[in-house]
Structures are given as structure tokens and as C-alpha cells.
C-alpha positions as CSV (number, residue, x, y, z in Angstrom):
1,Q,0.0,0.0,0.1
2,P,1.5,3.2,-0.9
3,A,1.2,6.3,1.3
4,H,-0.3,9.6,-0.1
5,V,0.5,13.2,0.0
6,D,-2.6,15.1,-0.7
7,L,-2.9,18.9,-1.1
8,I,-6.4,20.0,-0.5
9,S,-7.9,23.5,-0.9
10,L,-10.4,24.7,1.9
11,P,-13.3,25.5,2.2
12,S,-14.0,23.6,-1.2
13,R,-12.1,20.4,-0.2
14,K,-10.7,20.3,-3.9
15,K,-7.8,17.9,-4.2
16,L,-5.1,20.1,-5.8
17,R,-2.4,17.5,-6.1
18,Q,-1.7,13.9,-5.0
19,K,1.8,12.3,-4.8
20,N,2.1,8.4,-4.1
21,L,5.0,7.3,-1.9
22,F,6.1,3.7,-1.9
23,N,8.0,1.8,0.8
24,V,7.8,4.5,3.3
25,T,8.9,4.0,6.9
26,K,8.5,7.6,8.2
27,C,7.5,11.1,6.5
28,S,7.5,14.7,7.8
29,M,6.5,18.0,6.2
30,V,8.0,21.4,6.3
31,W,6.3,24.5,4.9
32,Q,8.3,27.5,3.4
33,E,7.0,30.4,5.5
34,G,5.5,32.2,2.5
35,G,3.7,29.1,1.4
36,E,5.4,28.8,-1.8
37,Y,7.1,25.5,-1.3
38,L,6.3,22.5,0.6
39,G,9.1,19.8,1.5
40,V,8.1,16.4,2.4
41,K,11.1,14.4,3.8
42,V,10.6,10.6,3.4
43,T,12.6,7.8,4.9
44,R,12.1,4.6,2.6
45,H,13.1,1.1,2.9
46,T,14.1,-1.6,0.5
47,K,11.8,-4.4,-0.3
48,S,13.8,-6.5,2.4
49,K,13.3,-3.6,4.8
50,K,17.0,-4.0,5.8
51,T,18.2,-0.7,4.3
52,L,16.8,2.8,4.9
53,Y,17.2,5.7,2.5
54,N,15.9,9.2,2.2
55,N,14.4,11.6,-0.3
56,L,13.0,14.9,-0.4
57,E,9.8,15.7,-2.2
58,L,9.7,19.5,-3.2
59,F,6.2,20.7,-4.0
60,R,6.2,24.1,-6.0
61,M,2.9,25.4,-4.9
62,N,2.6,28.5,-7.1
63,E,3.2,26.8,-10.4
64,P,0.4,25.3,-12.6
65,G,-0.2,21.7,-11.7
66,I,2.0,22.0,-8.6
67,P,5.1,20.3,-9.9
68,V,7.3,18.0,-7.6
69,E,10.9,17.6,-7.6
70,M,12.7,14.7,-5.9
71,L,16.0,15.1,-4.5
72,D,17.7,11.7,-3.3
73,V,19.8,11.8,-0.2
74,K,22.1,8.9,0.4
75,D,22.7,10.0,4.1
76,A,20.2,10.1,7.0
77,V,18.5,13.5,6.9
78,M,18.4,14.7,10.5
79,S,16.8,18.2,9.8
80,F,15.3,20.2,6.9
81,S,14.4,23.8,6.9
82,W,13.5,26.5,4.3
83,E,14.9,30.1,4.4
84,P,12.0,32.4,5.4
85,Q,11.5,34.3,2.1
86,G,13.0,32.4,-0.9
87,S,13.4,29.2,-2.7
88,R,16.6,27.8,-0.7
89,F,16.7,25.3,2.0
90,A,19.2,23.5,4.1
91,I,19.5,20.0,5.3
92,I,21.6,18.4,8.1
93,H,22.7,14.9,7.4
94,A,25.0,12.1,8.4
95,E,26.0,8.7,7.2
96,N,23.6,6.1,7.8
97,P,24.3,4.2,11.0
């Protein structure tokens, strides 16, 4: 069963975008302060569930269709944060244990 990220507009409850995520162990979301970007940090496992890996799903909220970029990160992502006004972000990462 995949996990889903659903972006929904209120009060209409219209689904603006859905992104399916597979082999998910853990997720967290971080909004950019201006609401222009949403970052979803995804920790995934291999089919055997012995190895974990990370990626960032970056939603560009103000563009038509809300495109999503995926950034693979080989290390464990410990923290993720957007700059308050802009399109840059920072991550703290370390080698997987």
C-alpha cells in the first residue's frame, strides 16, 4: 500500500495534487514560511526492509499543476528547513548508521 501526500484547498475540499509514496517508513512535512514551497522528507526502506534511504519531495505550490521535484539523499536526513523568504533550503545529514 502506498502512502499519499494530498494537497487540499479549503473550504472547497478540492484535491489540488496527490503524490504516491512507496516503501515508506517515516515522513515529515515542512512548509516554506511564505507558502510557496512544501518539502516532504521521506524515509524509505528497500523491499527486504533492511536498508533505509531518504529523499525530499519538493512541491512548488505557485506553479501550474504543482510540480514536484525529488531529491535523493544517500545519508540520513536529520533536519530540513526552508529560508523564510525564498526558494533555498538547508539539510543536516549524516552517514546512515
